[in-house]
PyMOL CGO cylinders between C-alpha atoms (Angstrom):
from pymol import cmd
from pymol.cgo import CYLINDER

trace = [
    CYLINDER, 0.00, 0.00, 0.00, 1.24, 3.43, -0.84, 0.3, 1, 1, 1, 1, 1, 1,
    CYLINDER, 1.24, 3.43, -0.84, 0.25, 6.71, 0.81, 0.3, 1, 1, 1, 1, 1, 1,
    CYLINDER, 0.25, 6.71, 0.81, -2.35, 8.88, -0.90, 0.3, 1, 1, 1, 1, 1, 1,
    CYLINDER, -2.35, 8.88, -0.90, 0.05, 11.66, -1.80, 0.3, 1, 1, 1, 1, 1, 1,
    CYLINDER, 0.05, 11.66, -1.80, 2.94, 9.60, -3.10, 0.3, 1, 1, 1, 1, 1, 1,
    CYLINDER, 2.94, 9.60, -3.10, 4.66, 11.20, -6.04, 0.3, 1, 1, 1, 1, 1, 1,
    CYLINDER, 4.66, 11.20, -6.04, 3.59, 14.71, -5.15, 0.3, 1, 1, 1, 1, 1, 1,
    CYLINDER, 3.59, 14.71, -5.15, 5.81, 17.53, -4.05, 0.3, 1, 1, 1, 1, 1, 1,
    CYLINDER, 5.81, 17.53, -4.05, 6.01, 18.55, -0.38, 0.3, 1, 1, 1, 1, 1, 1,
    CYLINDER, 6.01, 18.55, -0.38, 4.35, 21.87, -1.26, 0.3, 1, 1, 1, 1, 1, 1,
    CYLINDER, 4.35, 21.87, -1.26, 1.21, 20.23, -2.61, 0.3, 1, 1, 1, 1, 1, 1,
    CYLINDER, 1.21, 20.23, -2.61, -0.74, 21.09, 0.55, 0.3, 1, 1, 1, 1, 1, 1,
    CYLINDER, -0.74, 21.09, 0.55, -1.25, 24.62, -0.75, 0.3, 1, 1, 1, 1, 1, 1,
    CYLINDER, -1.25, 24.62, -0.75, 0.72, 26.29, 2.02, 0.3, 1, 1, 1, 1, 1, 1,
    CYLINDER, 0.72, 26.29, 2.02, 4.06, 26.77, 0.29, 0.3, 1, 1, 1, 1, 1, 1,
    CYLINDER, 4.06, 26.77, 0.29, 4.88, 28.48, -2.98, 0.3, 1, 1, 1, 1, 1, 1,
    CYLINDER, 4.88, 28.48, -2.98, 6.69, 26.66, -5.73, 0.3, 1, 1, 1, 1, 1, 1,
    CYLINDER, 6.69, 26.66, -5.73, 8.61, 29.15, -7.86, 0.3, 1, 1, 1, 1, 1, 1,
    CYLINDER, 8.61, 29.15, -7.86, 8.35, 27.72, -11.36, 0.3, 1, 1, 1, 1, 1, 1,
    CYLINDER, 8.35, 27.72, -11.36, 9.69, 29.58, -14.39, 0.3, 1, 1, 1, 1, 1, 1,
    CYLINDER, 9.69, 29.58, -14.39, 6.16, 30.22, -15.65, 0.3, 1, 1, 1, 1, 1, 1,
    CYLINDER, 6.16, 30.22, -15.65, 5.13, 31.80, -12.32, 0.3, 1, 1, 1, 1, 1, 1,
    CYLINDER, 5.13, 31.80, -12.32, 8.23, 33.98, -12.28, 0.3, 1, 1, 1, 1, 1, 1,
    CYLINDER, 8.23, 33.98, -12.28, 7.55, 35.08, -15.87, 0.3, 1, 1, 1, 1, 1, 1,
    CYLINDER, 7.55, 35.08, -15.87, 3.91, 35.80, -15.04, 0.3, 1, 1, 1, 1, 1, 1,
    CYLINDER, 3.91, 35.80, -15.04, 4.86, 37.90, -12.02, 0.3, 1, 1, 1, 1, 1, 1,
    CYLINDER, 4.86, 37.90, -12.02, 7.49, 39.77, -14.05, 0.3, 1, 1, 1, 1, 1, 1,
    CYLINDER, 7.49, 39.77, -14.05, 4.95, 40.54, -16.80, 0.3, 1, 1, 1, 1, 1, 1,
    CYLINDER, 4.95, 40.54, -16.80, 2.41, 41.67, -14.21, 0.3, 1, 1, 1, 1, 1, 1,
    CYLINDER, 2.41, 41.67, -14.21, 5.00, 44.00, -12.66, 0.3, 1, 1, 1, 1, 1, 1,
    CYLINDER, 5.00, 44.00, -12.66, 5.93, 45.41, -16.07, 0.3, 1, 1, 1, 1, 1, 1,
    CYLINDER, 5.93, 45.41, -16.07, 2.24, 45.93, -16.84, 0.3, 1, 1, 1, 1, 1, 1,
    CYLINDER, 2.24, 45.93, -16.84, 1.78, 47.91, -13.62, 0.3, 1, 1, 1, 1, 1, 1,
    CYLINDER, 1.78, 47.91, -13.62, 4.85, 50.02, -14.40, 0.3, 1, 1, 1, 1, 1, 1,
    CYLINDER, 4.85, 50.02, -14.40, 3.47, 50.67, -17.89, 0.3, 1, 1, 1, 1, 1, 1,
    CYLINDER, 3.47, 50.67, -17.89, 0.08, 51.71, -16.53, 0.3, 1, 1, 1, 1, 1, 1,
    CYLINDER, 0.08, 51.71, -16.53, 1.44, 54.05, -13.88, 0.3, 1, 1, 1, 1, 1, 1,
    CYLINDER, 1.44, 54.05, -13.88, 3.87, 55.73, -16.29, 0.3, 1, 1, 1, 1, 1, 1,
    CYLINDER, 3.87, 55.73, -16.29, 1.16, 56.33, -18.91, 0.3, 1, 1, 1, 1, 1, 1,
    CYLINDER, 1.16, 56.33, -18.91, -1.57, 58.03, -16.90, 0.3, 1, 1, 1, 1, 1, 1,
    CYLINDER, -1.57, 58.03, -16.90, -1.57, 61.15, -19.06, 0.3, 1, 1, 1, 1, 1, 1,
    CYLINDER, -1.57, 61.15, -19.06, -4.74, 61.87, -21.00, 0.3, 1, 1, 1, 1, 1, 1,
    CYLINDER, -4.74, 61.87, -21.00, -4.78, 61.76, -24.77, 0.3, 1, 1, 1, 1, 1, 1,
    CYLINDER, -4.78, 61.76, -24.77, -7.41, 62.84, -27.26, 0.3, 1, 1, 1, 1, 1, 1,
    CYLINDER, -7.41, 62.84, -27.26, -8.54, 60.12, -29.64, 0.3, 1, 1, 1, 1, 1, 1,
    CYLINDER, -8.54, 60.12, -29.64, -10.52, 61.16, -32.70, 0.3, 1, 1, 1, 1, 1, 1,
    CYLINDER, -10.52, 61.16, -32.70, -13.06, 58.56, -33.83, 0.3, 1, 1, 1, 1, 1, 1,
    CYLINDER, -13.06, 58.56, -33.83, -14.49, 59.73, -37.17, 0.3, 1, 1, 1, 1, 1, 1,
    CYLINDER, -14.49, 59.73, -37.17, -16.90, 62.36, -35.76, 0.3, 1, 1, 1, 1, 1, 1,
    CYLINDER, -16.90, 62.36, -35.76, -16.29, 62.04, -32.02, 0.3, 1, 1, 1, 1, 1, 1,
    CYLINDER, -16.29, 62.04, -32.02, -13.38, 63.19, -29.88, 0.3, 1, 1, 1, 1, 1, 1,
    CYLINDER, -13.38, 63.19, -29.88, -12.71, 61.05, -26.83, 0.3, 1, 1, 1, 1, 1, 1,
    CYLINDER, -12.71, 61.05, -26.83, -10.30, 61.90, -24.02, 0.3, 1, 1, 1, 1, 1, 1,
    CYLINDER, -10.30, 61.90, -24.02, -8.87, 58.92, -22.13, 0.3, 1, 1, 1, 1, 1, 1,
    CYLINDER, -8.87, 58.92, -22.13, -5.69, 57.86, -20.34, 0.3, 1, 1, 1, 1, 1, 1,
    CYLINDER, -5.69, 57.86, -20.34, -3.04, 56.61, -22.75, 0.3, 1, 1, 1, 1, 1, 1,
    CYLINDER, -3.04, 56.61, -22.75, -2.94, 53.12, -21.28, 0.3, 1, 1, 1, 1, 1, 1,
    CYLINDER, -2.94, 53.12, -21.28, -6.70, 52.71, -21.85, 0.3, 1, 1, 1, 1, 1, 1,
    CYLINDER, -6.70, 52.71, -21.85, -6.41, 53.84, -25.46, 0.3, 1, 1, 1, 1, 1, 1,
    CYLINDER, -6.41, 53.84, -25.46, -3.55, 51.38, -26.03, 0.3, 1, 1, 1, 1, 1, 1,
    CYLINDER, -3.55, 51.38, -26.03, -5.43, 48.59, -24.24, 0.3, 1, 1, 1, 1, 1, 1,
    CYLINDER, -5.43, 48.59, -24.24, -8.47, 49.20, -26.45, 0.3, 1, 1, 1, 1, 1, 1,
    CYLINDER, -8.47, 49.20, -26.45, -6.35, 49.02, -29.61, 0.3, 1, 1, 1, 1, 1, 1,
    CYLINDER, -6.35, 49.02, -29.61, -4.70, 45.83, -28.31, 0.3, 1, 1, 1, 1, 1, 1,
    CYLINDER, -4.70, 45.83, -28.31, -8.10, 44.24, -27.55, 0.3, 1, 1, 1, 1, 1, 1,
    CYLINDER, -8.10, 44.24, -27.55, -9.39, 45.13, -31.02, 0.3, 1, 1, 1, 1, 1, 1,
    CYLINDER, -9.39, 45.13, -31.02, -6.23, 43.61, -32.53, 0.3, 1, 1, 1, 1, 1, 1,
    CYLINDER, -6.23, 43.61, -32.53, -6.69, 40.40, -30.54, 0.3, 1, 1, 1, 1, 1, 1,
    CYLINDER, -6.69, 40.40, -30.54, -10.31, 40.11, -31.64, 0.3, 1, 1, 1, 1, 1, 1,
    CYLINDER, -10.31, 40.11, -31.64, -9.48, 40.75, -35.31, 0.3, 1, 1, 1, 1, 1, 1,
    CYLINDER, -9.48, 40.75, -35.31, -6.57, 38.29, -35.14, 0.3, 1, 1, 1, 1, 1, 1,
    CYLINDER, -6.57, 38.29, -35.14, -8.72, 35.61, -33.52, 0.3, 1, 1, 1, 1, 1, 1,
    CYLINDER, -8.72, 35.61, -33.52, -11.43, 36.10, -36.14, 0.3, 1, 1, 1, 1, 1, 1,
    CYLINDER, -11.43, 36.10, -36.14, -8.87, 36.00, -38.95, 0.3, 1, 1, 1, 1, 1, 1,
    CYLINDER, -8.87, 36.00, -38.95, -7.24, 32.82, -37.61, 0.3, 1, 1, 1, 1, 1, 1,
    CYLINDER, -7.24, 32.82, -37.61, -10.60, 31.13, -37.17, 0.3, 1, 1, 1, 1, 1, 1,
    CYLINDER, -10.60, 31.13, -37.17, -11.67, 31.88, -40.75, 0.3, 1, 1, 1, 1, 1, 1,
    CYLINDER, -11.67, 31.88, -40.75, -8.39, 30.46, -42.14, 0.3, 1, 1, 1, 1, 1, 1,
    CYLINDER, -8.39, 30.46, -42.14, -9.03, 26.92, -40.77, 0.3, 1, 1, 1, 1, 1, 1,
]
cmd.load_cgo(trace, "trace")
């Protein structure tokens, strides 16, 4: 008979933190994202055909990124 948790790491109880490369990369990207947001708080004017919108730069860039992701996902799905 083997114990229930054989083959698992000692940190599998949820109390400890295992520092894997993917977790370190995720934390580094999150930190860089926060730095980017807090350094780009200035307001910019975005002209949308007939409407002028004033928003923080990071929101304008995030909106353009989201639109790009949606268009890319649609384009990749139609190519299959």
